[in-house]
N, C-alpha and C positions, 0 to 999 in steps of 0.2 A: 723311786719311780720318776719323780719330777726331774731329778738331775739327768737321768737317762734320756727322757723325752727332750729336755733342753739340749743335750749333747747331740741327739739325732737331728733335731730341728736346725741347729746352727751348722752342723756338718753338711746336711743336705742343702741348706741354703748356699753355703760356700761352693759346693759342687755344682749346683744348678746355675749359679752365677746369673741371676736375672738382670742385673745391671749391664753385664757384658752382652746380654742377649737383646737389649733394647734396639741397637742399630739394625740388627738382622730382622727383628720383629717388625720394626717400622718400614723397612724396605719391602718385606713380604706383604705388608698391608697396602703399601702404595701400588704394588704390581697387581694385587688382587682386587683393589678398590673396595676393600672390606672396611667395616667400622671397627674402631679400636675396642669398644666393649665386647662386641661379638667375637672378634678375633682373639682377644685375651681369654675369654671363656673357652673358646674352642681349643686354643693351644694348651692351656692348663688342663682341660679335659682329656686331650690326647695324652699329655704327659702323665696324668694321674692313671689312665688306663694301663699304660706301659709299666709305670712304677708298681701299681698294685698287682699286676699280673706276676711280676717277678717277686713281689713280697710274698705271695702265697704259693707260687710254683717254683721259685728259685732253689729252695732247699731240697725239695723232691728231685729236681733236675740234677743237683749235685750228687744226691744219693744214687740216682739212676746210673750215672757214669762213674760211680765210686770215686769221687773226687774228695780227697782229704781236705779238711778245712784249712790247715796250714798252707797247703799248696795254693788253694784259692786265695788266701790272704796275701801270700807273696806275689802271685801273678796279678791280682787285682790292685795291690799296692803299687806295683810297677806301672800299671795302666794309669792309675791316679797321678803318679809322678809325671808321666808324659803329658797328661791333661793339664797339670799344674804348670809345666814348662811352657805349654802353649799360652796359658793365661799370662804368665810372667813375661815371656818374650814377645807376646803379641803375634806369634806365628802359628800357622796351622799345619800340622803334619799329616799329609795324605788325604785331605778332604777340602771341599769348597762348599760354601754356603750361599754364594751370591744368587744362584738360581733356584733356591728352595721354594717350592710352592707353600702357600699358607697351610695346607693340610699336613705338611711335614714339619712345620716350624716347631710345634709343641714337643714332639718327641726328641729329635736329635739335639735341640738346644737345651732343654730342661732335663730330659732323662736319657742322656747318652750312656755310654758304657760305664762311666764313673758312678753315676747315680744308680744304675742297675747293680753294679758290684756292691756299693755301700748298702743298698736295700737288703741284699742277701746277707751281707756281713752283719748288719745291725740285727736282723732276725736271729742269727746265730748267737750274737752277743747279748741281746736284751729281750728277745722274744717278739712275738707278733704284735701285741697290743702297743707297747712303747714305740715300735717302729711305725705302726699304722698312724698313731697320733702325731709323732714327730714329723713324719712325712706329710701328713695332712696340713700341719701348721706351715711347713715349708711351701707346699703348693699354694696355700692361701696367700702367703706373703708374695710369692711369685705372681699370683693373679693380681694383687693390688699394684705391684710394681709395673707389670705389663699394662694394666688398665690406665695407669698414669704415665705411661712411657713417653708420650708426646710432651707432656709438661716437664717430666724429669729430664728428657733430652734437651729441651729448650733452656731450662734453668741451669743445668750442670754443664752441658756441652760435651762434645766428643772426648776431649782430653780428660775431664774429670771422670767420665765413665771408664775410660781406659785405666786410669789410676786405681779406681775402685776394683776393677777386674784384676789388676796386677796384685793388689793387696789380697784379694781372695785367692789368687794363685799361690802367694806365699803361705797363706793359711793351709791351703790344700796340700802343698808339698810337705808340710810338717805332719799332717794327718797321714799322708801316704807313707812317709818314713816310719812313723809309729806303727802302722799296720804291717809293713814289711818286717820290721824288727820283731814285732810280736809273732808273726808267722814263722820266722827263723828260729826264735826261742822255742816255740811249740814243736817245730820239726825236730829239733835236737833233744827236747825233753821226752818226746814220744818215741 
């Protein structure tokens, strides 16, 4: 159980990429003239609401539309691969974040499509409890990082944050590849 929770925690932290979110978060705070502690609580709260909504309702949603898990794994793995390429290359495909209001910062940055996919995937693989705990630990870590975002940005600088984000992208592409290969194996086995 501890191993599964640790795997979920690290995978979710990689996908959420809180270090890569720091510049966007600080930009949203400057525009909204919000305080960092309040904004970090709010952003992580919004992210938690989205994540836990899909934690509990994602699997029934798949069943409602009669989606096979291997199809979900292959499609979701491909989405993760695209998100990983965004992190690795430093490019964004099909979206902009420059004008995001503070109310929307928590969800798209921390709990975008990759996090939603992984939440449903982990529920299927490890169950609700492990996914809940691992996700809660990731969200807590994101809250700490966003709470200290001004200090982290000042100490590390933009280049170091980009390097960390690219390393997370490399980790994410390996997770995505593993999920796609697992989905393909399951499709051919069944």
